[in-house]
C-alpha positions in Angstrom: -23.0 -7.6 81.2 -20.7 -7.2 78.1 -17.6 -6.3 80.1 -17.6 -9.6 82.0 -18.0 -11.5 78.8 -15.3 -9.4 77.1 -13.0 -10.1 80.0 -13.6 -13.9 79.8 -13.0 -13.9 76.1 -9.8 -11.9 76.5 -8.5 -14.3 79.2 -9.4 -17.3 77.0 -7.7 -15.8 74.1 -4.5 -15.2 76.0 -4.3 -18.9 76.8 -5.3 -19.9 73.3 -2.7 -17.7 71.6 0.0 -18.9 74.0 -0.7 -22.6 73.5 -1.3 -22.2 69.8 2.2 -20.7 69.5 3.7 -23.4 71.7 4.9 -20.9 74.3 5.5 -21.8 77.9 4.0 -19.7 80.7 7.5 -18.3 81.4 8.1 -17.4 77.7 4.7 -15.7 77.4 5.2 -13.8 80.7 8.6 -12.6 79.5 7.1 -11.4 76.2 4.4 -9.5 78.0 6.7 -8.2 80.8 4.6 -9.7 83.5 5.2 -12.4 86.1 4.2 -16.0 85.6 1.7 -15.8 88.5 0.0 -12.8 86.8 -0.2 -14.7 83.6 -1.6 -17.7 85.3 -4.3 -15.5 86.9 -5.2 -14.1 83.5 -5.4 -17.5 81.9 -7.6 -18.6 84.8 -10.1 -15.8 84.0 -8.9 -13.1 86.4 -7.6 -9.8 85.2 -5.5 -8.3 88.0 -6.4 -4.6 88.8 -2.7 -3.6 88.4 -2.6 -4.9 84.8 -2.0 -1.9 82.4 -2.8 -1.4 78.8 0.8 -1.9 77.8 0.3 -5.6 78.3 -2.6 -5.6 75.9 -0.6 -3.7 73.3 2.4 -6.0 73.6 0.1 -9.0 73.3 -1.7 -7.7 70.2 1.6 -6.6 68.6 3.3 -10.0 69.2 0.5 -12.0 67.7 -0.2 -9.5 64.8 -3.7 -8.6 66.0 -5.5 -5.3 66.7 -6.1 -4.8 70.4 -9.9 -5.0 70.0 -9.5 -8.4 68.4 -8.4 -9.8 71.7 -11.9 -9.3 73.1 -13.6 -11.2 70.3 -13.6 -15.0 70.1 -10.7 -16.3 68.0 -11.0 -19.4 65.9 -9.7 -22.3 68.0 -8.2 -24.1 65.1 -6.8 -21.1 63.2 -3.0 -20.9 63.6 -1.6 -17.5 64.3 1.5 -16.8 62.2 4.2 -14.4 63.4 
């Protein structure tokens, strides 16, 4: 089931990008225009049904990535510059 794996990769990447940049949950939630509880669910591997594609676009834009790259494994030790 590729969609499940893609979702897990996406959720992992959200947490990875946030921690790599040194952002708090509150800072990242503000950047994405979502609540901290929603971000915590995403980082825990759950994508809320109410999440819209604007969040994906803001995330990709902030980290200088293409939206599709968020669904592929990112290098854990590769710093993301902004």
